[in-house]
MISE-992910 format. One record per residue (C-alpha): x, y, z; residue number from 0; residue in one letter. Coordinates in steps of 0.02 Angstrom, whole numbers, plus 50000, padded with zeros to 5 digits. Layout:
% residues N
VEXDO      u      v      w  resi  resn
VEXDO      X      Y      Z   NUM     A
...
***
This chain:
% residues 398
VEXDO      u      v      w  resi  resn
VEXDO  55510  55918  55952     0     X
VEXDO  55407  55758  56040     1     X
VEXDO  55222  55750  56094     2     X
VEXDO  55207  55759  56291     3     X
VEXDO  55038  55713  56303     4     X
VEXDO  54989  55590  56406     5     X
VEXDO  54911  55425  56325     6     X
VEXDO  54762  55426  56461     7     X
VEXDO  54722  55591  56377     8     X
VEXDO  54672  55502  56211     9     X
VEXDO  54508  55412  56197    10     X
VEXDO  54583  55272  56080    11     X
VEXDO  54767  55251  56138    12     X
VEXDO  54739  55057  56142    13     X
VEXDO  54654  55078  55992    14     X
VEXDO  54809  55175  55894    15     X
VEXDO  54937  55071  55984    16     X
VEXDO  54853  54876  55931    17     X
VEXDO  54867  54937  55737    18     X
VEXDO  55030  55014  55759    19     X
VEXDO  55120  54846  55834    20     X
VEXDO  55010  54752  55690    21     X
VEXDO  55074  54866  55564    22     X
VEXDO  55254  54849  55609    23     X
VEXDO  55223  54658  55655    24     X
VEXDO  55134  54619  55494    25     X
VEXDO  55294  54729  55386    26     X
VEXDO  55420  54612  55442    27     X
VEXDO  55355  54478  55340    28     X
VEXDO  55356  54600  55169    29     X
VEXDO  55544  54634  55259    30     X
VEXDO  55601  54461  55251    31     X
VEXDO  55531  54446  55065    32     X
VEXDO  55613  54559  54998    33     X
VEXDO  55787  54566  55079    34     X
VEXDO  55801  54377  55020    35     X
VEXDO  55729  54449  54849    36     X
VEXDO  55843  54592  54845    37     X
VEXDO  55984  54477  54856    38     X
VEXDO  55951  54366  54726    39     X
VEXDO  55959  54209  54848    40     X
VEXDO  55754  54149  54837    41     X
VEXDO  55673  54172  54667    42     X
VEXDO  55511  54172  54718    43     X
VEXDO  55340  54170  54614    44     X
VEXDO  55227  54308  54566    45     X
VEXDO  55100  54264  54690    46     X
VEXDO  55226  54284  54830    47     X
VEXDO  55313  54471  54764    48     X
VEXDO  55104  54505  54758    49     X
VEXDO  55102  54467  54942    50     X
VEXDO  55265  54551  54980    51     X
VEXDO  55209  54732  54889    52     X
VEXDO  55006  54687  54978    53     X
VEXDO  55072  54674  55149    54     X
VEXDO  55180  54837  55162    55     X
VEXDO  55053  54944  55086    56     X
VEXDO  54911  54864  55161    57     X
VEXDO  54989  54769  55315    58     X
VEXDO  55113  54917  55343    59     X
VEXDO  55068  55085  55274    60     X
VEXDO  54896  55087  55263    61     X
VEXDO  54863  54991  55418    62     X
VEXDO  54982  55124  55503    63     X
VEXDO  54900  55290  55414    64     X
VEXDO  54715  55228  55508    65     X
VEXDO  54829  55227  55667    66     X
VEXDO  54863  55406  55613    67     X
VEXDO  54728  55452  55562    68     X
VEXDO  54633  55390  55728    69     X
VEXDO  54777  55493  55828    70     X
VEXDO  54708  55636  55726    71     X
VEXDO  54524  55670  55703    72     X
VEXDO  54508  55561  55869    73     X
VEXDO  54573  55669  56010    74     X
VEXDO  54396  55703  56069    75     X
VEXDO  54306  55546  56143    76     X
VEXDO  54163  55535  55996    77     X
VEXDO  54008  55458  56041    78     X
VEXDO  53871  55345  55946    79     X
VEXDO  53907  55262  55772    80     X
VEXDO  54089  55336  55786    81     X
VEXDO  54130  55276  55951    82     X
VEXDO  54081  55105  55889    83     X
VEXDO  54163  55094  55743    84     X
VEXDO  54338  55180  55808    85     X
VEXDO  54327  55033  55934    86     X
VEXDO  54289  54904  55806    87     X
VEXDO  54355  54954  55651    88     X
VEXDO  54588  54939  55721    89     X
VEXDO  54527  54728  55743    90     X
VEXDO  54436  54710  55587    91     X
VEXDO  54589  54794  55490    92     X
VEXDO  54695  54675  55540    93     X
VEXDO  54585  54552  55506    94     X
VEXDO  54527  54607  55349    95     X
VEXDO  54731  54622  55296    96     X
VEXDO  54796  54472  55349    97     X
VEXDO  54671  54357  55275    98     X
VEXDO  54693  54471  55102    99     X
VEXDO  54856  54457  55073   100     X
VEXDO  54837  54229  55144   101     X
VEXDO  54734  54230  54982   102     X
VEXDO  54856  54322  54871   103     X
VEXDO  54984  54189  54919   104     X
VEXDO  54862  54053  54879   105     X
VEXDO  54761  54096  54729   106     X
VEXDO  54692  54184  54593   107     X
VEXDO  54533  54127  54583   108     X
VEXDO  54368  54205  54668   109     X
VEXDO  54435  54224  54854   110     X
VEXDO  54558  54356  54820   111     X
VEXDO  54401  54482  54762   112     X
VEXDO  54299  54422  54878   113     X
VEXDO  54397  54461  55043   114     X
VEXDO  54449  54601  54931   115     X
VEXDO  54267  54669  54921   116     X
VEXDO  54270  54649  55126   117     X
VEXDO  54448  54739  55142   118     X
VEXDO  54353  54885  55051   119     X
VEXDO  54228  54890  55175   120     X
VEXDO  54328  54896  55316   121     X
VEXDO  54425  55048  55209   122     X
VEXDO  54237  55126  55176   123     X
VEXDO  54204  55111  55358   124     X
VEXDO  54384  55204  55420   125     X
VEXDO  54349  55369  55267   126     X
VEXDO  54154  55366  55344   127     X
VEXDO  54243  55381  55521   128     X
VEXDO  54374  55514  55462   129     X
VEXDO  54239  55596  55379   130     X
VEXDO  54096  55605  55509   131     X
VEXDO  54241  55655  55652   132     X
VEXDO  54342  55786  55534   133     X
VEXDO  54195  55918  55601   134     X
VEXDO  54282  55938  55797   135     X
VEXDO  54474  55943  55731   136     X
VEXDO  54568  56090  55667   137     X
VEXDO  54568  56075  55468   138     X
VEXDO  54761  56066  55471   139     X
VEXDO  54844  56026  55310   140     X
VEXDO  54899  55854  55402   141     X
VEXDO  54728  55826  55433   142     X
VEXDO  54663  55882  55256   143     X
VEXDO  54805  55766  55200   144     X
VEXDO  54743  55617  55270   145     X
VEXDO  54554  55673  55203   146     X
VEXDO  54621  55668  55040   147     X
VEXDO  54726  55504  55031   148     X
VEXDO  54606  55419  55113   149     X
VEXDO  54468  55485  54966   150     X
VEXDO  54598  55391  54846   151     X
VEXDO  54609  55249  54951   152     X
VEXDO  54447  55201  54945   153     X
VEXDO  54442  55227  54754   154     X
VEXDO  54620  55139  54713   155     X
VEXDO  54561  54963  54835   156     X
VEXDO  54406  54970  54700   157     X
VEXDO  54520  54970  54568   158     X
VEXDO  54606  54840  54663   159     X
VEXDO  54460  54720  54694   160     X
VEXDO  54407  54759  54516   161     X
VEXDO  54574  54690  54457   162     X
VEXDO  54553  54544  54556   163     X
VEXDO  54357  54495  54461   164     X
VEXDO  54458  54505  54311   165     X
VEXDO  54614  54391  54346   166     X
VEXDO  54478  54270  54407   167     X
VEXDO  54347  54274  54281   168     X
VEXDO  54456  54334  54127   169     X
VEXDO  54330  54464  54066   170     X
VEXDO  54384  54628  54035   171     X
VEXDO  54300  54747  54176   172     X
VEXDO  54411  54900  54170   173     X
VEXDO  54454  54997  54020   174     X
VEXDO  54659  55056  53953   175     X
VEXDO  54780  55009  54061   176     X
VEXDO  54707  54930  54197   177     X
VEXDO  54848  54832  54295   178     X
VEXDO  54952  55004  54275   179     X
VEXDO  54790  55089  54354   180     X
VEXDO  54782  55005  54525   181     X
VEXDO  54977  55038  54605   182     X
VEXDO  54965  55211  54477   183     X
VEXDO  54835  55270  54616   184     X
VEXDO  54887  55217  54778   185     X
VEXDO  55068  55280  54750   186     X
VEXDO  55028  55465  54666   187     X
VEXDO  54860  55500  54726   188     X
VEXDO  54879  55420  54902   189     X
VEXDO  55039  55403  54962   190     X
VEXDO  55100  55582  54920   191     X
VEXDO  54953  55660  55013   192     X
VEXDO  54978  55553  55168   193     X
VEXDO  55174  55576  55175   194     X
VEXDO  55160  55753  55162   195     X
VEXDO  55025  55755  55296   196     X
VEXDO  55134  55625  55418   197     X
VEXDO  55315  55731  55366   198     X
VEXDO  55236  55889  55413   199     X
VEXDO  55140  55846  55574   200     X
VEXDO  55310  55770  55628   201     X
VEXDO  55449  55894  55554   202     X
VEXDO  55318  56043  55611   203     X
VEXDO  55199  55997  55747   204     X
VEXDO  55172  56168  55805   205     X
VEXDO  55067  56171  55658   206     X
VEXDO  54940  56031  55680   207     X
VEXDO  54804  56133  55792   208     X
VEXDO  54836  56287  55649   209     X
VEXDO  54693  56310  55493   210     X
VEXDO  54781  56292  55332   211     X
VEXDO  54814  56412  55241   212     X
VEXDO  54787  56441  55043   213     X
VEXDO  54977  56375  55010   214     X
VEXDO  54923  56220  55143   215     X
VEXDO  54777  56188  55019   216     X
VEXDO  54847  56195  54857   217     X
VEXDO  54990  56083  54943   218     X
VEXDO  54889  55946  54985   219     X
VEXDO  54745  55969  54851   220     X
VEXDO  54868  56003  54667   221     X
VEXDO  54964  55805  54703   222     X
VEXDO  54765  55757  54740   223     X
VEXDO  54733  55811  54540   224     X
VEXDO  54884  55754  54482   225     X
VEXDO  54833  55572  54540   226     X
VEXDO  54658  55595  54476   227     X
VEXDO  54726  55643  54313   228     X
VEXDO  54868  55490  54285   229     X
VEXDO  54739  55367  54342   230     X
VEXDO  54637  55460  54191   231     X
VEXDO  54757  55434  54095   232     X
VEXDO  54799  55273  54118   233     X
VEXDO  54579  55181  54094   234     X
VEXDO  54586  55317  53958   235     X
VEXDO  54732  55260  53879   236     X
VEXDO  54780  55453  53857   237     X
VEXDO  54952  55476  53892   238     X
VEXDO  54921  55676  53873   239     X
VEXDO  54858  55650  54038   240     X
VEXDO  54952  55577  54120   241     X
VEXDO  55101  55726  54057   242     X
VEXDO  54955  55811  54139   243     X
VEXDO  54987  55803  54331   244     X
VEXDO  55169  55848  54313   245     X
VEXDO  55130  56023  54383   246     X
VEXDO  55011  55973  54482   247     X
VEXDO  55128  55868  54559   248     X
VEXDO  55281  55991  54562   249     X
VEXDO  55209  56139  54621   250     X
VEXDO  55120  56043  54750   251     X
VEXDO  55264  55945  54826   252     X
VEXDO  55366  56136  54788   253     X
VEXDO  55276  56202  54914   254     X
VEXDO  55272  56048  55035   255     X
VEXDO  55467  56088  55032   256     X
VEXDO  55449  56292  55062   257     X
VEXDO  55314  56246  55201   258     X
VEXDO  55415  56136  55304   259     X
VEXDO  55629  56185  55252   260     X
VEXDO  55625  56315  55433   261     X
VEXDO  55553  56154  55527   262     X
VEXDO  55713  56064  55439   263     X
VEXDO  55841  56207  55513   264     X
VEXDO  55793  56188  55720   265     X
VEXDO  55761  55962  55728   266     X
VEXDO  55879  55904  55862   267     X
VEXDO  55979  55764  55795   268     X
VEXDO  56072  55715  55961   269     X
VEXDO  55887  55629  56060   270     X
VEXDO  55852  55581  55869   271     X
VEXDO  55660  55647  55890   272     X
VEXDO  55493  55633  55783   273     X
VEXDO  55557  55760  55656   274     X
VEXDO  55711  55709  55636   275     X
VEXDO  55644  55522  55571   276     X
VEXDO  55541  55615  55458   277     X
VEXDO  55669  55741  55408   278     X
VEXDO  55717  55602  55237   279     X
VEXDO  55524  55613  55168   280     X
VEXDO  55576  55776  55127   281     X
VEXDO  55719  55734  55012   282     X
VEXDO  55631  55564  54945   283     X
VEXDO  55494  55624  54887   284     X
VEXDO  55550  55767  54780   285     X
VEXDO  55673  55641  54714   286     X
VEXDO  55519  55539  54699   287     X
VEXDO  55444  55670  54586   288     X
VEXDO  55596  55734  54477   289     X
VEXDO  55611  55552  54439   290     X
VEXDO  55414  55534  54378   291     X
VEXDO  55472  55677  54288   292     X
VEXDO  55615  55589  54191   293     X
VEXDO  55488  55442  54149   294     X
VEXDO  55354  55533  54082   295     X
VEXDO  55459  55648  53969   296     X
VEXDO  55591  55500  53919   297     X
VEXDO  55453  55363  53870   298     X
VEXDO  55315  55496  53823   299     X
VEXDO  55188  55454  53983   300     X
VEXDO  55187  55238  53907   301     X
VEXDO  55250  55177  54094   302     X
VEXDO  55220  55017  53984   303     X
VEXDO  55412  55057  53904   304     X
VEXDO  55486  55099  54066   305     X
VEXDO  55612  54942  54119   306     X
VEXDO  55551  54842  54250   307     X
VEXDO  55692  54923  54398   308     X
VEXDO  55655  55089  54366   309     X
VEXDO  55495  55093  54432   310     X
VEXDO  55539  54975  54568   311     X
VEXDO  55678  55113  54594   312     X
VEXDO  55518  55252  54601   313     X
VEXDO  55398  55144  54719   314     X
VEXDO  55557  55113  54844   315     X
VEXDO  55591  55293  54842   316     X
VEXDO  55408  55312  54894   317     X
VEXDO  55373  55154  54990   318     X
VEXDO  55538  55173  55124   319     X
VEXDO  55619  55331  55078   320     X
VEXDO  55448  55418  55109   321     X
VEXDO  55309  55330  55194   322     X
VEXDO  55438  55194  55300   323     X
VEXDO  55514  55346  55367   324     X
VEXDO  55365  55470  55419   325     X
VEXDO  55275  55312  55488   326     X
VEXDO  55447  55290  55595   327     X
VEXDO  55430  55457  55644   328     X
VEXDO  55238  55438  55697   329     X
VEXDO  55284  55256  55810   330     X
VEXDO  55420  55352  55885   331     X
VEXDO  55308  55501  55948   332     X
VEXDO  55217  55358  56018   333     X
VEXDO  55384  55241  56091   334     X
VEXDO  55480  55438  56161   335     X
VEXDO  55548  55322  56281   336     X
VEXDO  55664  55224  56159   337     X
VEXDO  55875  55256  56167   338     X
VEXDO  55923  55384  56046   339     X
VEXDO  56075  55267  56004   340     X
VEXDO  55956  55112  55948   341     X
VEXDO  55870  55261  55836   342     X
VEXDO  56001  55312  55779   343     X
VEXDO  56062  55155  55693   344     X
VEXDO  55881  55137  55607   345     X
VEXDO  55885  55273  55523   346     X
VEXDO  56049  55283  55456   347     X
VEXDO  56036  55090  55407   348     X
VEXDO  55880  55114  55304   349     X
VEXDO  55919  55257  55225   350     X
VEXDO  56071  55228  55176   351     X
VEXDO  56026  55047  55111   352     X
VEXDO  55888  55117  55016   353     X
VEXDO  56009  55249  54959   354     X
VEXDO  56116  55109  54875   355     X
VEXDO  55956  54992  54822   356     X
VEXDO  55906  55151  54725   357     X
VEXDO  56053  55197  54654   358     X
VEXDO  56096  54976  54606   359     X
VEXDO  55925  54985  54537   360     X
VEXDO  55937  55139  54408   361     X
VEXDO  56108  55078  54366   362     X
VEXDO  56051  54912  54306   363     X
VEXDO  56200  54833  54462   364     X
VEXDO  56152  54692  54529   365     X
VEXDO  56319  54706  54652   366     X
VEXDO  56248  54881  54731   367     X
VEXDO  56056  54790  54771   368     X
VEXDO  56130  54646  54841   369     X
VEXDO  56234  54731  54951   370     X
VEXDO  56124  54864  55005   371     X
VEXDO  55950  54759  55018   372     X
VEXDO  56018  54685  55187   373     X
VEXDO  56067  54851  55261   374     X
VEXDO  55888  54916  55228   375     X
VEXDO  55806  54789  55263   376     X
VEXDO  55895  54744  55442   377     X
VEXDO  55873  54914  55478   378     X
VEXDO  55690  54916  55462   379     X
VEXDO  55686  54759  55562   380     X
VEXDO  55797  54837  55687   381     X
VEXDO  55648  54974  55724   382     X
VEXDO  55528  54854  55722   383     X
VEXDO  55608  54731  55884   384     X
VEXDO  55655  54899  55942   385     X
VEXDO  55474  54988  55944   386     X
VEXDO  55366  54833  55963   387     X
VEXDO  55445  54817  56117   388     X
VEXDO  55449  54992  56185   389     X
VEXDO  55255  55003  56131   390     X
VEXDO  55216  54846  56233   391     X
VEXDO  55255  54957  56373   392     X
VEXDO  55133  55059  56486   393     X
VEXDO  55198  55212  56510   394     X
VEXDO  55251  55266  56324   395     X
VEXDO  55148  55448  56268   396     X
VEXDO  55067  55500  56129   397     X
***
């Protein structure tokens, strides 16, 4: 189901389009590094791989999430400071993301936490705008998911800046397993709620203007609480707290699957609309939670003991399977005139490539990873080129 609202009816269409285009172009760098690294053609430095991760999480995911927030909460023209923020924050976001990622690539010194502090201020500006605009919108599950996600994003961003200070100064500012707390907070507490929000928005758009029911609140709230448990458990060096997160995550994802199931049966595979592209999100999120449960049980909550390849598999299920599918679905709605056949190529390449890549990591088999990495990566690059060109046209609908 494709939204047909005219772009001229949205007060901030140009800002949304700018954020989506910038997010995809930054993501292209992430993908190129990923292809070369995943095929073992280049042995990159740690700083380059950190840039690879953060151009994906900040440049692609977070920037696109801010576009989604502007889309969802900015339908009614704002006034005063909210209008100013809506027009200034997109540009500030792109500048901050690019500058911050340059510091990951070039230094481990004070520049990283300094620019990170600017990035955190931009995030705080978005949080203020989103919560300030929430009162004029129906608090449906997609909007509730955005609110929960950006709340966690703020805390996760603070942890990231403090980690930068720790690296630059050599002082242990944070307790416990500080280095694992930042990525865990972002994956569990930020990406799960926002992945649910974007998937529901695209798979069941008829629920966007329906106030969240008790089941909807539990769907978003339980994983949010689970994310808090994981972060607290890592910072307190308390594996039982990490394990405590599991029932919250399982129940929340179970409700998510149940609520979206009716929409999955009505998807139009011929025209490849946004809901069809978002559909694998349901599967990948469920697999992510099942695998997370396995790792917690297998290693008794001590994530430091987990083989790096297994963590990479877990992360890519979330970063590509959940977030890239749901974000491309969002872009598909903004670029509705793209030919279905071209979108179908992207869809199957990304998901088949991801499946083989994950299997290679799980089995610790290099050849599978080397074969399927370029399939996944080229599929993503195809989508980036396809949608970037489409968004340049003035007739795209939002």
